[in-house]
N, C-alpha and C positions, 0 to 999 in steps of 0.2 A: 548470433542467436539472441533471441529476445529474453531479457532479464525477467525472472518470475518471482513475485512475492505472494505468499499466502498470509492474509492478515486475520486478525481476531483469534489467534491461538489462545485457548484457555486451559489446556491440560496437556501433560507431557505425552500421553498416548497420540493425540492429534499432532503434536509437534514432531515426534520421531517418525510418524507415518508420512508427514509432509516432507521432512527432510530426506527420507529415504527415496524420494521420487526425483531428487536431484534439483529442487527449486533453489533459488539463490538467496532468498531471505524469507524470514518469518516475522510477523507483526504482533505486537502485544499492546493492548489498548489500556491506557491509564486514566481515560477520560469517561465520563458518564456514557454507558452503553450496555446492551445486553451481553457485550463480550468483555466487559471491564475485568481486569484481573489486578489483584494486589501485588505490590513489589515483592514480597516474601515468596509468593508463588511463582513469580516470573524468575526470580533469582534461582530457585531450585530447578526450574525447567531448563534454563540456559546452561546451568552447570552439567546438564545430562545431555545437551544437544551437541552435534558435531561442530567442531570449530569452524569448519568451512562455510557454514550457513550464517548469513548476517542476521543479527538480531536487532530489530527495529522497535523502538518505543514510540507509540502514538499518543500525542497529547492535544488538548484543545483549550487554548487560552488559559494556561496554567502559569503559576508564578515561575520566574527564572530559578529561584533557589529549589523549588520542589522538583522541577525537571532535572536540574543538575544533580541533586541528591539521588533521585531514582536511577538515573543513567549510571552513576558510579556504583551504586549498591547492586544493580542488576547486571552489570557488565554489558551494557548496550553498545552496539557498533554505530548505530544511525539513530537520529531523531527525526520524527515525522510530525509536523505541525498542521493541524487540520481546522484551525480557527482564523481569527483575525490578527495573528501575530505579525508584528511589523518587520520590515527588512532588519532594522537595527537590533531588535530582539533575537532574531534568527542568527545574526552574525556574531552574537556574544558567546556562542557555544563552540567549544573546540572540536566537537564531533561533527561529522557531515551531516547536512540537513536536507530532508525532503520537505518542500513546501507544497501544500495542497491548494489548488485553485479550484474553487467550486463554480461549475459552469451553469449559468443561467441562459446565456446567449453569446453572440459573437463579442460583445462589448467586454465580457468577463475576461477575455484574453489579454485585455491591457494590464491586468495585474501581473502577468508573467515577467513583465519588463522590470518590475520593482524588486525582483529577487534574482540578481545575476549570479550570486555565489551559491544558490540552492539548486538541487535537482527538483524539477517541477513534476508534480503529479496532478492530473486532471480528473476530477470526480464530479458527479452530478449534484446540482445545487438542490437542497430541500430546505423549506423554512423552518422544519421542525427537527431535522436530523443533521449532524455534522458529517455523517457518512454512513456506509451500510445500507443505502436505500434500495439497492437490488434493481435500480432503474438506469438504463443507459442514457447518456445525453447524445444529441445528434452528432454522428461522426464527421459531418461536414465541418463542425466547429473544430474538431481535432485536426483535421487535415489543413485548416486555416492556421491553427496553432503551429503546425510544423513549418510554416514559413518563417516563424520567428526562432524557434528552437526545438530540439526534441524533448521527450517528456515520458513519464510513466503514465499509461492509460488505465483508468479505473472507472467504476460506476456501471453496474449491472452486468458485469462480465460473468460468463458461466461456460461450461463445457460446450454448449450449443452454438455460442456466438464468438468465442475467443479466436478461433481460426479465421473467421471472416474479419474480425477486428484488426487482426495482425496483417492480413492480406491487404486490407484496404488503407489502413492508417500507417502501418510500419512504425510503431512507437518504439522507443528504446526498451521500455519495459511494460508489463502488465501486472496488475494487482487485483487480487480476488479475495472476497470474504464471504458474503451471504450465498454467492453462487456455487459454493461447494460445501454447503451445510445441510444437515438434516433439520436442525432447529438452531436458532441463534445461539452461537458459542460451541456448537458441536459439529465438527467436520465430518464429511461423508468420504470415506477412503476412495470409493469407486468414482465419485465426482471429482476428486482431486486428481486421480489417475487419468481420468478422461480430459481434464483441463490441461494438464501437462502435455499429454499426448496430442491433443489438437493444436496446442501452441507450437509444439516442436514439428508437427506435420506442416503447418503454415510456413514455418521457417524454411523447411526443406524445399517446399514448393517455390519459395521466393528465391532460393538459391543463396 
């Protein structure tokens, strides 16, 4: 079954609704973003969420000490780095790491080899945003990436295309944020339901 993460959770109502759908992980953004949340808010949310759901902190080029402090304070299970963090930086943390590779073209895949110890997430490159672009990158590049290793697919996924993405690419996981929102930072329950339903339907078809 494809691993599913809903990112950009900003309030407990959205978090509980997402968790009730059987997703594997929820993401909380601690970097500049319309979906940014402060640690005290995330800590309260996480204390109210089911233990089975992984809680992922998303960071962009932040100091090691800041990430370490937030991770402990908020009881995070995973760290996701969305900037230019080095392999050495990522390896310093005791928690598992997801490293985002922002895809411009086929050459972007060369960065995957630099992070052998991290789970890789492929997202769409933007010169002005670290993530949450709502725009897919060509899945031909993702298929080429699979020749190296498996990954979490992100970038412009939504209920209308996640089934096709899973069928064509067969990623280890999928990650969605803007594709299940009414406005930035506010999730749409019906879009989340449809996203999870379409992902599971694609898994069933693939056997």
